[in-house]
N, C-alpha and C positions, 0 to 999 in steps of 0.2 A: 551048209555052214551053220555051226551052232551059235547060240546066243553068246556063249563065252568068248568065241573068237571075235564077234562083233564088238562086244564090250571092251575086250583087250585092244582091238584096233582103234576104237574110239579113244580110249585112254592114252594110247601111244600118240595119236594125232594131237590130242589136247596137250600132252607134255611137250611135244615138238613145237607146237604153236606158242606155248608159254615160254619155252627157251628162246625162241626166235624173238618174241616180244621183249623179253628181258634183255637180250643182247642189243636190240634196237634202242631200247630206252637208255641203256648204258652209253651207247654211242652218242645219242642226243645230249645226254648230260655232260659228256666229255667235251663235246663241241661248244656247248653253252659256257662251260668253265673257260675254255680257250677264248671264246668271244668276249667274255667279261674281262679277262686279263688284258686282251688286246685293246679293249675300249678304255681301260684305266690308263694304259700306256699312251694311247692316242690323246686322251684328255690332258695328261701331263705335258705332252709335246705341244698341244694346242695352247696351253697356258704359257709355255715358253715362247711360242710364236707371238702371242698377244703382247707379252712383255717386250720382245724385240721390236715389234711394231710401235709400241708406245714410246720406246726410246727414239726410234726414227722420227716419230711425230714431234717429240720434244726438241729434237735437234733441227729438223727441217721444216717444221710446221705441217699442219694437217693437209693443206692443198698439195704441197710439194711431195709429201710422203705418199699421198694417194696417187699422185701422178707417177712417182717412181715405182710404186707397187702395182700399178695398173689396177687399182682398187676403187670401189665406190667410196666417195668421201664420207657419206653418211654412215655406211657400214663400218668403215675404219674408225670413225669417231665413236661409235657404239662399242666396238671392241676395246678401244683404248680406255673408255670410261669404265669398263668392267674390270680393268686391271688396277684401277685406283683403290 
């Protein structure tokens, strides 16, 4: 086997590894973008939930709302405070 064949084989393996690495990196970045988008939607829905909970608290009172929601009263109070 000549030195040229070894160099060519090594070059080909390096290019293959670089292509695989590039593809894997693109896949990671695509999933990160999807995750970021999903997190933004989740944050928006969580804000809507907190507002709905605050409305229930204003109507029923904190203790009753916590009971109806089967939620910890302190945690519910903190969530409602953040909507103000």
